[in-house]
C-alpha positions in Angstrom: -29.0 29.7 4.5 -27.1 26.5 5.4 -24.1 27.9 3.5 -24.1 31.0 5.7 -24.4 29.7 9.2 -21.2 27.8 9.6 -18.9 30.9 8.6 -20.7 33.2 10.8 -20.5 30.7 13.8 -16.9 30.5 13.3 -16.5 34.2 13.1 -18.4 34.7 16.4 -16.5 31.9 18.2 -13.2 33.6 17.3 -14.4 36.9 18.4 -15.7 35.6 21.7 -12.4 33.7 22.3 -10.5 36.9 21.6 -12.5 38.9 24.2 -12.1 36.2 26.8 -8.4 35.7 26.5 -6.1 37.9 28.7 -4.2 40.7 27.2 -1.3 42.9 28.1 -2.0 45.7 30.7 -2.4 48.7 28.2 -4.4 46.6 25.7 -6.9 44.9 28.2 -10.1 46.7 26.8 -12.8 45.2 24.8 -12.2 47.4 21.7 -8.6 46.5 21.5 -9.3 42.8 21.9 -12.0 42.9 19.2 -9.6 44.8 16.8 -7.0 42.1 17.3 -9.6 39.3 17.1 -10.6 40.7 13.6 -7.1 39.8 12.5 -7.8 36.2 13.2 -11.6 36.1 12.6 -11.7 37.4 9.0 -9.5 34.8 7.5 -11.3 32.1 9.5 -14.6 33.4 8.0 -13.3 33.3 4.6 -11.8 29.8 4.9 -15.0 28.4 6.5 -17.1 30.2 3.9 -15.1 28.7 1.0 -15.3 25.2 2.6 -19.0 25.6 3.1 -19.7 26.7 -0.3 -17.6 23.9 -1.8 -19.1 21.1 0.3 -22.7 22.3 -0.4 -22.0 22.6 -4.2 -20.7 19.0 -4.2 -23.7 17.6 -2.4 -26.3 19.4 -4.4 -28.6 17.3 -6.6 -27.7 19.1 -9.9 
């Protein structure tokens, strides 16, 4: 469980920030903002997941 929480939190934070930031006049809807937020959130999710798995693997007792 501790391996999954940091990537999900990073994903949610990026999506929330994408919704809060202002957008152009034609693209100022929640759906468009979430679509664009996915472009940034998915790579962040993968990077934080890899870091989380690597750190937890190194600190395991085996």
